[in-house]
C-alpha positions in Angstrom: 141.4 5.5 -24.4 141.6 3.2 -27.7 138.2 1.7 -28.4 139.4 0.1 -31.6 139.6 -3.7 -30.1 136.1 -3.6 -29.0 134.5 -1.9 -31.8 136.2 -4.3 -34.1 134.5 -7.2 -31.9 131.5 -5.7 -31.8 131.7 -6.3 -35.7 132.8 -9.5 -35.8 129.5 -10.3 -33.4 127.1 -8.4 -36.0 128.6 -10.4 -38.8 127.6 -13.5 -37.4 124.9 -15.9 -38.7 122.9 -17.2 -35.6 120.2 -19.2 -37.8 123.0 -21.2 -40.0 122.5 -24.7 -38.8 124.0 -26.0 -41.9 127.5 -24.3 -41.1 127.3 -25.7 -37.7 127.5 -29.7 -38.9 129.9 -28.7 -41.7 132.1 -27.2 -39.2 131.0 -29.9 -35.9 134.5 -31.3 -35.6 136.2 -27.6 -34.9 133.8 -26.0 -33.0 133.9 -29.3 -30.8 137.8 -28.4 -30.4 136.9 -24.7 -29.9 134.6 -25.2 -27.3 137.4 -27.1 -25.3 139.5 -24.7 -25.4 137.0 -22.0 -24.1 136.2 -24.4 -21.0 140.3 -24.6 -20.5 141.0 -20.8 -21.0 137.4 -20.0 -18.7 139.1 -22.4 -16.1 142.1 -20.1 -16.1 140.2 -16.7 -15.5 137.5 -18.1 -13.6 140.5 -19.2 -10.7 142.4 -16.1 -10.7 139.1 -14.1 -10.4 137.8 -16.5 -7.6 135.0 -17.0 -10.4 134.5 -20.8 -10.3 130.4 -20.8 -9.1 129.8 -18.7 -12.6 132.2 -21.2 -14.6 132.1 -21.7 -17.6 130.2 -19.2 -19.5 130.5 -15.6 -17.8 131.7 -11.9 -17.8 134.9 -11.8 -16.2 134.8 -8.0 -16.5 132.3 -8.3 -13.4 135.2 -9.7 -11.2 138.2 -7.7 -12.4 136.2 -4.4 -12.3 132.7 -3.9 -10.5 132.7 -0.1 -11.5 133.3 -0.7 -15.1 131.2 0.8 -17.8 131.5 1.0 -21.2 131.6 4.7 -22.9 128.1 5.6 -23.7 127.6 4.9 -27.4 129.6 1.8 -27.2 127.1 0.4 -24.9 124.7 1.4 -26.6 125.7 -0.1 -29.8 126.2 -3.2 -27.8 122.5 -3.4 -26.1 121.5 -3.3 -29.9 124.0 -5.7 -31.3 122.7 -8.0 -28.6 119.1 -8.4 -29.4 119.9 -10.0 -32.4 122.5 -12.4 -30.8 121.5 -16.3 -29.7 119.7 -16.0 -26.3 122.7 -18.4 -24.6 125.7 -16.7 -26.1 124.4 -12.9 -25.4 126.3 -13.1 -22.1 129.7 -14.1 -23.6 129.4 -12.0 -26.4 128.6 -8.3 -24.3 131.6 -10.0 -22.2 134.0 -10.3 -25.1 133.4 -6.7 -26.1 133.7 -5.4 -22.4 136.6 -7.1 -21.7 138.6 -5.6 -25.3 137.3 -2.2 -24.2 138.6 -2.9 -20.2 142.0 -4.0 -21.9 142.1 -0.8 -24.0 141.6 1.3 -21.0 145.1 -0.3 -19.9 145.0 0.8 -16.2 143.9 -2.2 -14.7 146.9 -5.6 -13.9 146.0 -8.4 -15.6 146.7 -12.1 -15.4 149.2 -13.2 -17.6 146.3 -15.8 -19.3 145.4 -16.4 -23.1 142.2 -14.3 -24.2 139.5 -15.6 -22.8 136.5 -15.4 -25.4 138.2 -15.6 -28.7 137.9 -19.2 -29.2 134.3 -18.8 -28.3 133.5 -16.4 -30.8 135.2 -18.5 -33.7 132.6 -21.2 -31.9 129.9 -18.8 -33.0 131.3 -17.4 -36.2 131.0 -20.8 -37.3 128.0 -22.3 -36.5 125.9 -20.0 -34.0 125.1 -20.6 -30.6 125.3 -23.9 -28.2 122.3 -25.2 -26.4 123.0 -26.7 -22.5 120.3 -29.6 -21.1 119.4 -30.5 -18.0 121.8 -33.1 -17.2 124.5 -30.9 -18.4 125.7 -31.6 -21.9 126.5 -28.8 -24.0 124.6 -29.3 -28.1 126.9 -27.6 -30.4 124.5 -28.7 -32.9 126.3 -32.1 -34.9 128.1 -33.0 -31.6 127.9 -32.9 -28.0 130.2 -32.7 -24.9 129.3 -32.7 -21.1 131.8 -30.6 -19.2 134.1 -32.6 -16.5 134.6 -29.9 -14.2 136.6 -26.8 -13.7 139.8 -28.7 -12.1 139.6 -31.3 -14.9 139.4 -28.5 -17.5 142.3 -26.1 -16.1 144.8 -29.2 -17.1 143.4 -30.2 -20.4 145.9 -29.9 -23.2 145.9 -26.2 -25.3 144.3 -25.8 -28.6 145.7 -23.2 -29.8 145.8 -23.3 -33.4 143.1 -21.0 -34.2 143.9 -20.4 -37.8 140.5 -20.2 -39.8 142.2 -22.5 -42.7 143.4 -25.1 -40.1 140.1 -25.4 -38.1 138.3 -25.8 -42.1 141.3 -28.3 -42.7 140.1 -30.5 -39.4 136.3 -30.2 -40.7 135.2 -33.6 -41.9 131.9 -35.8 -41.9 132.5 -39.3 -40.3 134.4 -40.7 -37.0 138.2 -39.6 -37.9 141.7 -40.8 -36.2 144.7 -39.0 -36.9 148.1 -40.5 -37.8 151.4 -39.7 -38.7 155.1 -40.7 -38.2 156.4 -41.3 -34.6 159.0 -38.2 -35.1 155.9 -36.2 -36.6 158.5 -35.6 -39.8 155.9 -36.7 -42.3 152.5 -35.8 -43.9 149.6 -35.9 -42.1 146.9 -38.8 -42.4 143.3 -39.3 -41.2 141.2 -42.3 -41.8 137.7 -41.1 -42.0 134.6 -44.0 -40.9 131.5 -43.0 -42.9 128.1 -44.9 -42.8 127.5 -48.2 -43.9 131.1 -49.1 -42.4 133.1 -47.1 -45.2 136.4 -46.4 -44.6 138.4 -43.6 -46.0 142.3 -42.7 -45.9 143.0 -39.1 -46.7 146.6 -37.5 -46.3 146.9 -33.8 -46.2 149.1 -32.5 -49.2 151.9 -29.6 -49.8 149.1 -28.3 -51.5 146.8 -28.2 -48.1 144.5 -30.7 -49.7 143.2 -33.9 -48.1 143.9 -36.9 -51.1 143.0 -40.4 -51.1 146.1 -42.3 -49.6 147.4 -45.8 -48.8 150.3 -44.9 -46.6 148.3 -46.3 -43.5 148.1 -50.0 -45.5 151.6 -49.8 -46.5 152.9 -48.7 -42.9 151.2 -51.6 -41.7 152.6 -53.9 -44.1 155.7 -52.5 -43.2 156.4 -51.3 -46.7 157.7 -47.6 -46.1 160.2 -46.8 -44.1 157.5 -44.3 -41.5 155.8 -45.8 -39.1 152.8 -44.3 -38.9 150.9 -44.3 -35.3 147.5 -42.4 -34.0 147.6 -39.1 -32.9 145.3 -36.7 -30.7 143.3 -34.2 -33.0 145.3 -31.5 -31.2 148.6 -32.6 -32.2 146.9 -33.3 -35.7 145.9 -30.0 -35.6 149.4 -28.3 -34.7 150.7 -30.2 -37.8 148.0 -29.3 -40.5 148.9 -25.6 -39.1 152.8 -25.7 -39.9 151.5 -26.7 -43.2 149.1 -24.4 -43.4 151.2 -21.5 -42.4 154.2 -22.2 -45.1 156.5 -24.1 -43.8 159.4 -24.5 -46.2 156.7 -23.2 -48.7 157.0 -19.7 -50.9 154.7 -16.8 -49.0 151.3 -16.6 -52.0 151.4 -12.8 -51.4 154.9 -12.8 -52.5 155.4 -15.2 -54.9 159.3 -14.8 -55.2 160.3 -15.3 -51.9 161.3 -18.7 -50.3 160.7 -19.4 -46.6 162.1 -22.2 -44.9 162.0 -23.7 -41.4 165.1 -23.1 -38.9 165.2 -26.5 -38.3 165.6 -27.6 -42.3 168.8 -29.4 -42.2 170.3 -27.5 -44.8 170.1 -24.2 -43.3 172.7 -23.3 -41.3 174.5 -19.8 -39.8 177.8 -19.4 -40.4 180.3 -17.6 -37.6 180.3 -14.5 -39.3 176.2 -14.4 -38.6 175.7 -15.4 -42.3 172.3 -17.4 -43.3 172.9 -20.0 -45.5 170.9 -23.0 -47.3 172.0 -25.5 -49.4 175.9 -24.0 -49.1 175.0 -20.5 -50.7 174.2 -17.4 -48.7 170.0 -17.6 -48.1 167.6 -15.1 -49.5 164.1 -15.5 -48.2 162.0 -16.0 -44.6 163.4 -18.5 -41.9 160.5 -19.3 -39.5 160.3 -21.3 -36.2 157.4 -23.2 -34.4 157.6 -24.3 -31.0 154.4 -26.9 -30.1 152.9 -26.0 -33.5 152.4 -22.3 -33.0 154.4 -19.6 -35.2 157.1 -18.0 -33.0 158.9 -16.2 -35.4 160.0 -14.8 -39.1 163.2 -13.5 -39.7 163.5 -12.2 -43.4 167.4 -12.6 -45.0 168.7 -10.7 -48.6 172.1 -12.4 -49.0 172.5 -14.5 -46.1 171.9 -10.7 -43.8 169.1 -10.0 -42.1 166.9 -7.6 -44.3 163.2 -6.8 -44.0 160.8 -7.9 -41.4 161.3 -9.9 -38.2 158.7 -10.7 -36.2 158.3 -12.7 -32.8 154.9 -14.3 -31.6 153.9 -16.2 -27.8 153.1 -19.5 -28.3 149.4 -18.3 -27.6 149.8 -16.4 -30.9 150.1 -12.9 -28.9 152.4 -10.4 -31.2 156.0 -10.1 -29.2 158.1 -8.0 -31.4 157.5 -6.6 -35.0 160.6 -4.5 -36.8 162.2 -4.4 -40.1 166.0 -4.4 -40.6 168.5 -3.3 -43.3 171.5 -4.8 -44.1 171.5 -6.3 -40.5 170.6 -3.4 -38.4 167.0 -1.7 -37.2 166.0 0.9 -38.7 162.8 2.7 -38.5 160.2 2.2 -35.7 160.0 -1.4 -33.9 158.1 -2.6 -31.0 158.0 -5.5 -28.2 154.9 -6.7 -26.2 154.3 -8.0 -23.0 152.4 -11.5 -22.8 149.4 -9.8 -21.7 149.1 -7.9 -25.4 150.7 -4.7 -23.3 153.1 -2.9 -25.3 156.7 -3.1 -23.7 159.0 -1.2 -25.6 158.8 1.2 -28.6 162.2 2.1 -30.5 162.8 4.5 -33.3 166.2 3.6 -35.4 167.3 6.2 -37.9 167.3 5.2 -41.5 170.9 3.8 -41.9 170.4 2.0 -38.6 173.2 3.8 -36.6 171.7 5.9 -34.8 168.7 5.7 -32.0 166.4 8.6 -31.8 163.9 7.3 -29.5 162.8 5.0 -26.6 159.8 4.8 -24.5 159.3 1.3 -22.6 156.3 0.6 -20.3 155.8 -2.5 -17.3 153.3 -4.8 -17.8 150.5 -3.0 -15.7 151.2 0.1 -18.8 152.8 2.3 -16.3 155.4 4.2 -18.3 158.8 3.3 -17.2 161.0 5.2 -19.7 161.0 8.3 -22.0 163.9 9.2 -23.8 164.7 11.2 -27.3 167.9 11.9 -28.8 169.1 15.5 -29.1 168.6 17.0 -32.2 171.9 18.3 -33.8 
């Protein structure tokens, strides 16, 4: 059994500062969205396992497999860790580690649902626990919300932009509204209403910073081509994440690598499957987004696929990972099911012309195919 995911989760819990109220105030906006996403995911899992009565903060592993137990050494480490965890968070923190271990065991089919505890762990990492009062309100420190009931949260709009940089960009003081052009083609603008009636308009620039702007005023006076309309904070988060993940910007770790969006009007695929950008053979990375989430990245050299190639499901789960050279897959490539389990692993020769190994599994982890080329 691979216990790396559960141990990684345990280390995340150990690193949380449960006494830092200042972080909770600083991250109030993102923590509110993360809690809403937990309520949505918790509703989905509760419905799937008949745990509606325990929603929203429950240990789903008790419903998946009542006989499941952590390995003794890991159970001891978790118990010691939970002694330092804020009381209201102990059940879900423990459940996150247990679910990771149960998934890693791979012998029980689970529904195709997004990770139950990730938004909540991020919530804890960004400012500690929540408190629940007798009226049903959740005090998140800096903001309070009242869950509307499981059935309401089942149909909530998903909040899938969990990148830390995006969450940081959402956090600011004041009452915030977001605005963007109707076609979502321009920059995101936020309006902050502060104490004493002060108002600040700021735009999220290509330098990934909020800067003062007159765009909303000019749009209202019809002095710009773009007509800005108010959008929800989840829509704003998707647009911000698109910028954060580097649409049309170079990869910071590879300064010589250009990155463009597949929908860039200056990008096209020629009939011979050669990638062209601004009329020339393209070298760099082409990315694709769906609903603000990165779903594919393909590397090209002189118009031909050459380098890392990755795909993700919209919820952020890795879908495929491999490398191509001269348009041919080389070395090992892996596909995953939506539930995170491996679907296929293929090993190619160094020149990409010969398959050496193929292994396939169903979404429950059962081996369905295993083939190796004859030596020779």
